[in-house]
Residue, then its C-alpha position, 0 to 999 in steps of 0.5 A: f146903614t141908613v139913618y131916617l129922621p122923623p118927618t114931623d121933626l124935619q118939617q118943623r125945623t125946616k119951617r124955621l129956616s125959611s125967612t123971606p127968600p127971593a121971588g122965584s122957585s129957586v134959592d141961593i144955597l152954599v155947600i161947604d164940605d171938604e169932601r168934593l164928592i159930597g159937594r158934587a152930589m149935592k149940587r146935582a141933587l139941588s140942580r133947580h136951585q143956585v148952588t155954590v160949593l166950597t171945600n173949606g171954611e176960609d173960602a166960605l167966610r170970604v164968600l159969605s162976607d160978599q154974597k147972601f145965601d138963603l140956605i147953608f149946608c156946612d160940614l161940621m168937622m173940617p180941617g182948618l176952620s171947622g163948621m162950628d168956626v164958620y158958623r160963629q164967624a158968619v153969624n158975627l158978620d150977619a146975624s140972620l145967617k143963624t137960622r140958615f145953617v144945616f150941619m152935616t156930620g159923619g157922627a164923630f162928635t168931640p165934646g166941643a162939637q156936642a156942646f155946640m150942637d146942643e146950643t144951636s137949633s140948626l138941623v143936623l144931617e148924619k152922613p151918609f144922608n139921603l139926598k131926598q132929605v137935602r131936597a126937602i130942606a131946600d124946597a121948604v125954604a124955596p117960595a111956592 
């Protein structure tokens, strides 16, 4: 099956992601997903941007403590540190990251994950998602 998000909602929410990205036509993007194939597909789809792909939350937090990203695509449910854990700890390191997360999920919400998604205003992409949506989100953050 294919999930389509209403374009108006996507456009409104991606505008909130944009802060002040660096000059140029690309942005720095971090993709965190324990499924390597998803990371590779996203890196190809976002080839005009600077994309770093990591497969676990621990590595993501180490990188986030040293490097700035304009946009972070993060799997919600991962072994070890979940996307929720990564988000909370990353935002504690740098509050500006709060608006830069986009979560990806296969839809298997636990009550805790549902409560987390209700309290955050981050975008959520349901797997399998359309790579055009991913490009649209990145392009909305990139300077014209």
